[in-house]
C-alpha positions in Angstrom: -46.2 -25.7 -2.7 -47.7 -26.3 1.0 -46.2 -22.8 2.3 -49.1 -20.7 4.0 -48.2 -16.8 4.6 -48.1 -17.6 7.8 -45.2 -20.3 7.3 -42.8 -17.3 6.2 -43.8 -14.4 8.5 -42.8 -17.3 11.0 -39.7 -18.0 8.9 -39.0 -14.2 9.1 -39.5 -13.7 12.2 -36.9 -16.6 12.9 -34.3 -15.5 11.4 -30.8 -15.6 13.5 -30.2 -12.9 15.7 -26.6 -11.2 14.0 -23.3 -11.7 16.6 -22.8 -9.6 19.9 -19.6 -7.0 20.0 -17.9 -9.9 22.0 -18.0 -12.1 19.3 -17.6 -9.8 16.6 -15.1 -7.5 17.4 -11.7 -10.3 17.3 -13.1 -11.5 13.5 -12.7 -7.6 12.8 -9.6 -7.6 14.8 -8.0 -10.3 13.1 -9.2 -9.4 9.8 -7.5 -5.9 9.5 -3.9 -4.2 9.6 -1.9 -4.2 12.4 -1.8 -0.3 12.0 -5.6 -0.4 11.9 -5.4 -2.5 15.2 -3.4 -1.1 16.9 -5.3 2.5 16.7 -8.8 1.4 17.7 -7.7 -1.9 19.9 -8.6 0.0 23.3 -11.7 1.5 21.9 -13.1 -1.7 20.7 -11.9 -2.6 24.3 -14.2 0.5 25.6 -17.1 -1.1 23.3 -16.8 -4.7 24.2 -16.8 -3.7 28.0 -19.6 -1.4 27.3 -21.9 -3.5 24.8 -20.0 -6.9 25.0 -23.7 -8.7 25.4 -25.9 -6.9 23.3 -26.2 -7.4 19.0 -24.6 -5.0 16.4 -28.4 -4.1 15.3 -28.9 -3.1 18.3 -27.1 0.6 19.2 -29.0 3.5 17.7 -27.1 6.8 16.3 -28.3 8.3 19.9 -26.7 5.4 21.9 -23.0 6.0 19.9 -23.0 9.6 20.7 -23.7 9.1 23.8 -20.9 6.8 24.4 -18.2 8.8 22.4 -19.3 11.8 24.8 -18.8 9.6 27.6 -15.0 8.6 26.7 -14.6 12.0 24.9 -15.3 12.9 29.1 -13.5 10.7 30.4 -10.2 10.8 28.4 -6.6 10.4 30.1 -5.8 14.5 30.7 -2.3 14.9 29.0 -0.5 18.0 28.3 -1.8 18.2 24.6 -4.9 17.6 25.3 -7.9 18.8 23.2 -11.0 18.5 25.6 -10.8 14.6 24.2 -11.7 15.3 20.4 -9.4 12.5 19.2 -10.7 10.0 21.4 -14.2 10.8 20.3 -13.3 10.7 17.0 -11.4 7.4 17.3 -14.3 5.4 19.1 -16.6 6.5 16.0 -13.9 5.2 13.5 -13.5 2.5 15.6 -17.5 1.6 15.1 -18.0 2.7 11.9 -14.9 0.0 11.1 -16.4 -2.7 12.5 -19.6 -2.3 11.2 -18.5 -2.0 7.4 -16.9 -5.6 8.0 -20.8 -5.7 9.1 -22.4 -4.6 6.0 -19.4 -6.6 3.9 -20.3 -9.9 5.2 -24.5 -8.6 4.9 -25.3 -9.2 8.2 -26.8 -5.7 8.3 -27.8 -3.7 4.7 -25.8 -0.4 4.8 -28.5 1.9 5.3 -29.0 0.3 8.9 -25.7 1.3 9.8 -26.0 3.4 12.7 -22.2 4.4 12.6 -22.4 5.9 9.7 -25.5 9.0 10.6 -23.4 9.7 13.6 -20.6 13.2 13.0 -17.1 12.7 13.8 -16.5 15.7 16.2 -14.9 18.4 13.7 -11.2 18.6 13.9 -8.7 21.4 15.2 -5.8 22.9 12.9 -2.6 20.5 14.0 -0.2 22.9 16.8 2.5 21.0 15.1 4.8 23.5 12.5 8.6 23.0 10.9 11.8 23.8 13.1 13.4 26.7 12.9 16.7 25.5 11.8 18.8 26.4 15.7 16.2 24.4 17.5 16.8 21.3 14.7 20.9 21.5 15.5 19.7 21.9 19.4 18.0 18.5 19.2 20.5 17.1 16.9 23.4 17.4 19.3 21.4 16.3 22.3 20.5 12.9 20.9 24.3 12.9 19.8 25.9 13.3 23.0 23.0 11.6 25.7 21.3 7.8 25.8 22.8 4.5 25.9 23.4 4.9 22.1 23.6 7.8 20.2 24.7 6.7 16.6 21.7 5.0 15.9 19.3 7.9 17.5 21.4 10.2 15.2 20.8 8.2 12.8 17.1 8.2 13.0 17.0 11.9 12.9 19.1 11.8 9.8 16.9 9.4 8.4 13.5 11.5 9.4 15.3 14.7 8.6 16.4 14.0 5.5 13.5 12.0 3.9 10.6 13.5 6.2 9.4 9.8 6.4 6.9 8.2 8.6 7.8 6.6 11.8 6.3 3.2 10.4 7.8 3.8 7.1 11.7 3.7 8.6 10.6 0.4 10.9 9.6 -1.1 8.2 13.5 -0.7 6.5 15.0 -3.7 5.1 18.7 -3.9 3.8 16.8 -4.9 0.0 15.1 -1.9 0.8 18.5 -0.1 0.2 19.6 1.1 -3.3 23.2 2.2 -2.8 24.0 2.9 -6.0 21.1 4.9 -6.9 21.1 6.4 -3.5 17.4 5.3 -3.1 15.3 4.1 0.3 12.2 1.9 -0.2 9.2 3.6 2.0 6.1 0.9 2.8 3.9 3.8 4.9 0.6 4.0 5.6 -2.1 3.4 3.6 0.1 -0.2 2.1 1.8 2.8 -0.1 5.2 2.1 -1.9 8.0 4.6 -2.9 11.7 5.3 -3.7 12.9 8.5 -1.2 16.5 9.8 -2.6 18.6 9.7 0.2 22.7 11.7 0.8 25.6 9.4 0.0 26.6 10.3 3.2 22.6 8.8 4.9 23.0 5.6 2.7 26.7 4.8 3.9 25.4 4.9 7.4 22.6 2.8 6.8 24.5 0.1 5.3 27.2 0.5 7.6 24.4 -0.2 10.3 23.0 -3.2 8.5 26.5 -4.6 8.4 27.2 -4.0 12.0 23.8 -5.5 13.4 23.2 -8.2 11.9 20.7 -7.3 9.1 22.4 -7.6 6.4 22.8 -11.4 7.2 19.4 -12.0 7.9 17.7 -9.8 5.9 15.2 -8.4 8.7 14.4 -4.8 9.9 17.5 -2.5 9.2 17.2 -0.2 12.3 18.4 -2.0 15.9 19.9 -2.2 19.1 23.2 -2.5 19.7 21.6 -5.7 21.0 20.9 -7.2 17.0 17.3 -6.8 18.4 15.2 -4.6 16.1 13.7 -1.2 17.4 10.4 -1.0 17.9 8.6 3.2 18.0 9.0 2.8 22.2 12.8 4.0 20.6 11.1 7.4 19.7 9.4 7.4 22.8 12.1 7.6 25.0 14.4 9.5 22.4 12.3 12.6 22.3 11.9 11.9 26.0 15.2 11.9 26.9 15.2 15.3 24.8 13.0 17.0 26.5 14.8 16.5 29.2 17.6 18.3 28.3 15.4 21.1 26.6 12.6 21.9 28.4 10.7 23.3 25.0 10.9 20.2 23.2 8.9 18.8 26.7 6.6 21.9 27.0 5.8 21.7 23.1 5.3 18.0 22.8 7.8 17.8 20.0 7.8 14.6 18.2 9.3 12.6 14.8 6.7 13.8 12.6 7.8 17.9 13.8 10.3 16.5 11.4 8.7 15.7 8.2 7.2 19.4 8.8 10.1 21.2 8.8 11.6 18.9 6.2 8.1 19.6 4.3 8.3 23.1 4.7 11.7 23.8 3.2 11.4 22.4 0.6 8.0 23.9 -0.1 10.0 27.2 0.0 12.5 26.7 -2.1 11.3 23.7 -4.8 7.2 24.4 -5.0 3.9 23.2 -3.9 4.7 20.1 -6.4 8.1 18.7 -5.3 6.7 19.3 -1.7 4.3 16.8 -2.0 6.3 14.1 -4.4 8.5 14.5 -1.4 6.2 13.9 1.5 4.5 10.8 -0.2 1.5 12.4 -0.5 -0.8 10.3 -3.6 -4.3 11.6 -2.7 -5.7 14.5 -4.4 -8.4 14.8 -1.7 -8.3 18.3 -0.2 -6.5 20.1 -2.7 -8.0 22.8 -3.9 -7.5 22.1 -7.3 -7.4 19.4 -9.8 -4.5 20.4 -11.1 -2.5 18.7 -9.0 -3.2 16.2 -11.2 -1.3 17.6 -13.7 2.0 19.2 -12.0 3.6 15.7 -10.2 7.0 16.7 -9.9 9.2 13.8 -10.7 12.1 11.9 -8.5 15.1 13.6 -10.0 13.5 17.0 -8.8 13.4 15.0 -5.3 16.5 14.5 -5.5 17.6 17.6 -6.6 15.6 19.2 -3.7 17.5 16.7 -1.2 20.8 17.1 -3.3 20.4 21.9 -2.2 18.7 20.4 1.6 21.6 18.1 2.3 24.6 20.6 0.2 25.9 16.5 -1.1 25.4 15.9 -4.7 22.7 13.0 -5.6 23.1 11.0 -8.3 19.7 11.4 -10.2 19.9 15.8 -9.3 19.3 17.9 -12.0 22.0 19.9 -12.3 21.8 23.7 -13.1 22.0 23.2 -16.8 19.3 21.1 -17.3 17.1 22.6 -15.4 17.4 25.5 -16.8 16.7 23.9 -20.0 13.4 22.1 -18.5 12.1 25.9 -17.7 12.9 27.0 -21.1 
């Protein structure tokens, strides 16, 4: 064919270099979800600052470990800081995301992925826990009597207390996600999960009234809004808890947030209705981390979740099982 071994070796040696981090990070950022971009953006920026002109195949696992330690040591110190572990973990995760896309694009092979060979720091147990009934009442009282929009703030607190949903699930709500007849709301949460969650008739009435009063029922956009009819963002939660913390010092000291309400509700449900119902109430679908495969076979139904909600709110729910039906099921 007129091709010598030297020609083949020369062609191999002349293979185009891999993209630099400065070239590749914007492409990956545009390809991931908004939530992923929000979590990794600051770490990609740090990587670009340190290695922007370097090609993807240049950093070694040792250099990645060194960069993670640098980020850990220079993390902004906050009251709830835990030695920079989270920053180091997120930096490694951000790099793994970049290299997963590089492998998918066939820029490098799976075995050549240096970030995969760098272990993440071991996570410490979370300090979050369920709030006592008195603490929850204090939080609700402050939200209802302070601020420029108590109606919105109390609605947020009740929504998260009843459903144990995450902030993203609440912010994603639209008017068409409300099933008024069966008192259900459709939650879109992390990982692309979608689930119907029971709410009390009282909460459903307030959600519908909120949508009507603030324009969401007209344009069909985001449900939760300011009085100006502008959609709220996660900043509303930050301001809410900051304000509550000024009135309740223990809230500021312990860094209480919306996620603590999730812990509060799910703890109550587990204590009164068992693990399977609490798991369904939380919307957990993955069995990873469970100590037994039995969880695959003991999934709770939506009716059981509604029954737990009815007991939690002391309100009847259209889907809740009455005492006789529950007795028949156990028999």
